[in-house]
C-alpha positions as CSV (number, residue, x, y, z in Angstrom):
1,M,10.6,-3.5,25.9
2,S,11.7,-6.1,28.2
3,L,11.0,-9.9,28.7
4,V,9.0,-10.9,31.6
5,I,9.7,-14.3,33.3
6,N,7.4,-14.9,36.2
7,W,3.9,-13.5,35.2
8,T,1.0,-15.8,34.8
9,W,-2.2,-15.0,32.9
10,T,-5.6,-16.4,32.0
11,W,-8.1,-15.6,29.1
12,S,-9.9,-13.2,31.6
13,T,-6.8,-11.3,32.7
14,T,-7.0,-7.5,32.2
15,V,-4.5,-4.8,31.9
16,T,-4.5,-1.0,32.1
17,V,-3.6,1.0,29.1
18,E,-0.6,3.3,30.1
19,P,-1.8,6.9,30.6
20,S,1.3,8.3,28.7
21,Y,0.1,6.7,25.5
22,R,-3.1,9.1,25.3
23,Q,-1.2,11.9,23.6
24,S,0.3,9.4,21.0
25,A,-3.1,7.9,20.4
26,I,-4.7,11.2,19.6
27,L,-1.8,12.1,17.3
28,N,-1.9,8.7,15.6
29,L,-5.6,9.2,14.9
30,C,-5.0,12.6,13.4
31,F,-2.1,11.2,11.2
32,V,-3.9,8.1,10.0
33,S,-7.4,9.4,9.4
34,P,-6.7,11.2,6.0
35,G,-5.2,7.9,4.7
36,L,-8.1,5.9,6.0
37,V,-10.6,8.2,4.3
38,A,-8.6,8.5,1.1
39,T,-8.1,4.7,0.6
40,F,-11.8,4.1,1.4
41,L,-12.8,6.8,-1.2
42,M,-10.5,5.2,-3.9
43,L,-12.0,1.8,-3.2
44,L,-15.5,3.2,-3.5
45,V,-14.6,4.9,-6.8
46,S,-12.8,1.8,-8.2
47,L,-15.6,-0.6,-7.4
48,S,-18.4,1.7,-8.5
49,S,-17.2,3.3,-11.8
50,S,-17.6,1.8,-15.1
51,H,-14.4,3.6,-16.3
52,V,-12.2,1.4,-14.2
53,K,-11.8,-1.8,-16.1
54,G,-9.2,-3.9,-17.8
55,R,-6.4,-5.9,-16.2
56,N,-5.1,-3.0,-14.3
57,K,-8.1,-2.8,-12.1
58,Y,-7.7,-5.6,-9.7
59,P,-3.9,-5.1,-8.9
60,V,-4.5,-1.4,-8.2
61,I,-7.6,-2.1,-6.0
62,G,-5.7,-4.8,-4.2
63,T,-3.0,-2.6,-3.4
64,T,-5.4,0.2,-2.3
65,L,-7.1,-2.4,-0.1
66,C,-3.8,-3.4,1.6
67,N,-3.2,0.3,2.5
68,F,-6.8,0.5,3.8
69,I,-6.1,-2.5,6.0
70,A,-2.9,-1.0,7.5
71,A,-4.7,2.4,8.0
72,A,-7.8,0.8,9.6
73,S,-5.8,-1.5,12.0
74,T,-3.8,1.5,13.4
75,F,-7.0,3.7,13.6
76,L,-8.6,0.7,15.6
77,M,-5.7,0.4,18.0
78,S,-5.5,4.1,18.7
79,A,-9.3,4.6,19.2
80,V,-9.7,1.5,21.5
81,F,-6.8,2.4,23.6
82,L,-7.8,6.1,23.7
83,L,-11.4,5.1,24.9
84,C,-10.0,2.8,27.5
85,N,-7.7,5.5,28.9
86,D,-10.4,8.2,29.0
87,L,-13.1,5.9,30.5
88,K,-10.5,4.4,32.9
89,V,-11.4,0.9,32.2
90,E,-9.2,-2.1,31.8
91,I,-8.9,-4.1,28.7
92,N,-8.6,-7.8,28.2
93,F,-5.0,-8.8,28.1
94,V,-5.3,-11.1,25.1
95,L,-7.4,-8.5,23.2
96,C,-4.9,-5.7,23.9
97,S,-2.0,-8.0,22.6
98,V,-4.0,-8.8,19.4
99,I,-4.8,-5.2,18.7
100,R,-1.2,-4.1,19.4
101,R,0.5,-6.8,17.2
102,L,-2.3,-6.5,14.5
103,A,-1.5,-2.7,14.1
104,Q,2.3,-3.5,14.0
105,N,2.2,-6.4,11.5
106,S,-0.4,-4.7,9.2
107,Q,2.1,-2.2,8.2
108,S,4.1,-4.8,6.3
109,V,1.0,-5.5,4.1
110,P,1.3,-2.5,1.8
111,F,5.0,-3.2,1.2
112,L,4.3,-6.8,0.1
113,C,1.5,-5.6,-2.1
114,Y,3.8,-3.0,-3.8
115,V,6.0,-6.0,-4.7
116,V,3.0,-7.8,-6.2
117,I,1.9,-5.0,-8.4
118,A,5.6,-4.5,-9.5
119,V,5.9,-8.1,-10.5
120,D,2.6,-7.8,-12.3
121,R,3.8,-4.9,-14.3
122,L,7.1,-6.7,-15.0
123,F,5.3,-9.5,-16.7
124,V,3.0,-7.1,-18.6
125,V,5.6,-4.7,-19.9
126,C,8.9,-6.4,-19.9
127,L,8.0,-10.0,-20.7
128,N,4.8,-9.3,-22.6
129,R,3.2,-12.2,-20.6
130,P,0.3,-10.7,-18.5
131,L,-0.6,-12.7,-15.5
132,A,-4.1,-14.2,-15.3
133,L,-6.3,-12.8,-12.7
134,R,-6.1,-16.0,-10.5
135,H,-2.3,-15.6,-10.5
136,V,-2.5,-12.0,-9.3
137,L,-5.0,-13.0,-6.6
138,L,-2.7,-15.9,-5.6
139,L,0.2,-13.4,-5.3
140,Y,-1.9,-11.2,-3.0
141,F,-3.0,-14.0,-0.7
142,T,0.6,-15.1,-0.5
143,A,1.6,-11.6,0.5
144,L,-1.2,-11.7,3.2
145,A,0.1,-15.1,4.4
146,I,3.5,-13.8,4.7
147,A,2.4,-10.7,6.7
148,A,0.3,-13.0,8.9
149,T,3.1,-15.4,9.8
150,P,4.9,-13.0,12.2
151,L,1.6,-12.1,13.8
152,C,0.7,-15.8,14.6
153,V,4.2,-16.5,16.0
154,Q,4.0,-13.3,18.2
155,L,0.4,-14.3,19.5
156,F,1.0,-18.1,20.0
157,Y,4.7,-18.4,21.1
158,G,3.8,-17.6,24.6
159,N,6.6,-15.0,25.6
160,I,5.4,-12.0,27.6
161,F,7.1,-8.6,27.2
162,Y,6.4,-5.4,29.1
163,E,5.7,-2.7,26.6
164,D,4.9,1.1,26.5
165,I,1.1,0.8,25.7
166,C,-0.5,-2.2,27.4
167,G,2.2,-3.0,29.8
168,Y,2.1,-6.8,29.7
169,S,1.6,-8.2,26.1
170,L,2.2,-11.3,24.1
171,Q,5.2,-11.3,22.0
172,G,7.3,-13.9,20.0
173,P,10.9,-14.8,20.4
174,R,13.1,-11.8,20.9
175,G,14.3,-11.7,17.3
176,T,10.7,-11.6,15.8
177,T,10.5,-7.9,15.5
178,N,14.0,-7.7,14.0
179,V,12.8,-10.2,11.4
180,L,9.6,-8.1,10.8
181,L,11.7,-4.8,10.3
182,S,14.1,-6.8,7.9
183,M,11.0,-7.9,5.9
184,W,9.7,-4.3,5.6
185,A,13.1,-3.3,4.3
186,A,13.5,-6.1,1.8
187,T,10.1,-5.7,0.3
188,A,10.2,-1.8,0.0
189,F,13.5,-1.8,-1.7
190,T,12.5,-4.8,-3.9
191,A,9.3,-3.1,-5.2
192,L,11.3,0.1,-5.8
193,F,14.1,-1.7,-7.7
194,I,11.6,-3.5,-9.9
195,N,9.7,-0.4,-10.8
196,I,12.7,1.6,-11.7
197,A,13.9,-1.4,-13.9
198,I,10.6,-1.2,-15.8
199,I,10.7,2.5,-16.3
200,L,14.2,2.1,-17.8
201,F,12.9,-0.8,-19.9
202,I,10.1,1.5,-21.3
203,V,12.5,4.4,-22.1
204,I,15.1,2.2,-23.7
205,H,12.6,-0.1,-25.7
206,K,9.7,2.4,-26.2
207,H,9.4,1.6,-29.9
208,K,9.4,-2.1,-29.4
209,I,7.0,-2.6,-26.5
210,K,4.1,-4.9,-27.6
211,K,0.7,-5.5,-26.1
212,A,-0.6,-9.0,-25.2
213,N,-2.1,-9.5,-28.7
214,G,1.3,-9.0,-30.3
215,R,0.9,-5.6,-31.9
216,E,3.2,-2.8,-31.0
217,M,2.0,-0.1,-28.5
218,T,1.1,3.3,-30.0
219,S,2.9,6.4,-28.6
220,S,-0.2,7.2,-26.6
221,E,-0.3,3.8,-25.0
222,V,3.5,3.9,-24.3
223,R,2.9,7.3,-22.7
224,N,0.0,6.1,-20.6
225,E,2.2,3.0,-19.5
226,R,5.1,5.3,-18.6
227,M,2.9,7.6,-16.6
228,M,1.4,4.5,-14.8
229,M,4.9,3.3,-13.9
230,Y,5.8,6.8,-12.6
231,G,2.9,6.5,-10.2
232,F,3.7,3.0,-9.1
233,T,7.4,4.0,-8.5
234,L,6.4,6.9,-6.5
235,Q,4.1,4.7,-4.5
236,S,7.0,2.5,-3.6
237,F,9.5,5.4,-3.2
238,F,7.7,7.3,-0.4
239,P,7.5,4.1,1.9
240,V,11.2,3.7,1.5
241,C,11.8,7.3,2.7
242,S,9.7,6.7,5.9
243,L,11.1,3.3,6.3
244,V,14.7,4.2,7.0
245,P,14.2,6.4,9.9
246,N,11.4,4.2,11.2
247,N,13.3,1.0,11.2
248,T,16.4,2.6,12.7
249,V,14.5,4.1,15.6
250,Y,12.4,1.0,16.1
251,F,15.3,-1.3,16.1
252,L,16.9,0.8,18.8
253,F,13.7,0.6,20.7
254,V,13.1,-3.2,20.7
255,N,16.8,-3.8,21.5
256,G,16.6,-1.7,24.7
257,L,18.3,1.4,23.2
258,G,15.4,3.6,22.8
259,S,15.3,5.5,26.1
260,A,17.3,8.5,24.6
261,I,15.0,8.9,21.7
262,P,13.0,12.2,22.0
263,S,9.3,11.9,21.9
264,W,9.1,14.4,18.8
265,V,11.2,11.9,16.9
266,W,8.4,9.2,17.3
267,I,5.7,11.7,16.3
268,A,7.6,12.6,13.2
269,I,8.1,9.0,12.2
270,N,4.6,8.1,12.8
271,A,3.3,11.0,10.9
272,L,5.7,10.2,8.0
273,T,4.7,6.5,8.0
274,Y,0.9,7.1,8.1
275,L,1.2,9.7,5.3
276,N,2.0,7.0,2.9
277,H,-1.6,5.5,3.2
278,F,-2.9,8.9,2.1
279,I,-0.4,9.4,-0.7
280,N,-1.1,6.0,-2.3
281,P,-4.7,6.7,-3.6
282,I,-3.7,10.4,-4.5
283,L,-0.9,9.0,-6.8
284,T,-3.3,6.5,-8.3
285,A,-5.7,9.2,-9.1
286,I,-3.1,11.3,-10.6
287,F,-1.0,8.9,-12.7
288,I,-3.4,6.1,-13.9
289,K,-5.9,7.4,-16.5
290,Q,-8.9,5.3,-15.9
291,F,-8.7,5.9,-12.1
292,R,-8.2,9.7,-12.7
293,T,-11.3,9.7,-15.0
294,A,-13.4,7.7,-12.5
295,T,-12.3,10.1,-9.6
296,L,-13.1,13.3,-11.5
297,L,-16.6,11.9,-12.4
298,F,-17.2,10.6,-8.8
299,F,-16.6,14.1,-7.3
300,R,-18.3,15.8,-10.2
301,I,-15.3,17.8,-11.2
302,R,-15.8,16.6,-14.8
303,S,-19.2,15.7,-16.4
304,P,-19.8,12.6,-18.3
305,E,-20.5,14.6,-21.4
306,F,-16.9,15.9,-21.4
307,Y,-15.5,12.5,-21.6
308,Q,-18.1,11.4,-24.2
309,R,-16.9,14.3,-26.5
310,T,-13.3,13.5,-25.9
311,T,-14.0,9.8,-26.8
312,N,-15.8,10.8,-29.9
313,V,-12.9,13.1,-31.0
314,T,-10.3,10.4,-30.3
315,T,-12.4,7.9,-32.4
316,L,-12.9,10.1,-35.3
317,T,-9.1,11.1,-35.3
318,A,-8.3,7.4,-35.3
319,Q,-10.6,6.8,-38.2
320,R,-9.2,9.6,-40.3
321,S,-5.7,8.4,-39.5
322,S,-6.7,4.9,-40.7
323,R,-8.2,6.3,-43.9
324,S,-5.2,8.4,-44.5
325,T,-2.8,5.4,-44.1
326,G,-5.0,3.3,-46.4
327,S,-4.9,6.0,-49.1
328,R,-1.2,6.3,-49.0
329,S,-0.8,2.5,-49.3
330,V,-3.1,2.5,-52.4
331,A,-1.3,5.3,-54.0
332,W,2.0,3.5,-53.3
333,N,0.7,0.3,-54.8
334,K,-0.3,2.1,-58.0
335,R,3.2,3.5,-58.4
């Protein structure tokens, strides 16, 4: 990536996609497609199922949507550039720059959303002050605004760089990409740190955790909360695992030190990065009870009658426990 000084362009200027990118485009489509399908299905399950309800619904859907946006933008970039390459047609210079920058900047959206959902759980579990839905939505819109800021700077600043895909493309100041990489790292580690802190809080104060109505959680509710936090922590842990090699290699590339990096390293890093979009909805379906129920019903792995029987048994057990507790209280009072 190098700065170009004397190159003029207009809104109708076209560029040719580098033929060498064809193999990378095919591989990226293969890597990102499972995540695109998985996040789409999780959104479909979440929005169509009556089992997904309560205050956890929208934060989880928001994070899944963020992963879908990141996967879709990468899929769009790879598909468009592959078609242009195979059809041997040029692409508009501005359009090429927008698609390239959008795919790059959208990868920060899931990291920011992991911070949002971690902050939401922090208020619920540790502070016992659940955020209102409007506040959660405000946090998500703030995350999108933060992610869009580097994109706008890159597209409107006016610098022209020569890159490995479109050749000439719009770029911001030289340090913009370094700022973007730093933001990825800061948000990923922040989300992981908050989630680990919440798990430790649950383990230490499991007998004192209260719901929003002031009553203490039952052992079953604490267990579900702990399982949910395990899922959220893993969702923020896997991006950190891919972020360290990705940021290291990309930092070398944008600063002119990437010529010695073998092609297989880029392939491995892309595969690891796009795998996160697939892992996120899988972890949601495994660790969050209502989403697990909705997923099993959606794919007809379990029947509605099975969950109806389970609900009836749980209700009957709770009623018997309540009667038993009441009887013991009466007997104690008689004494």
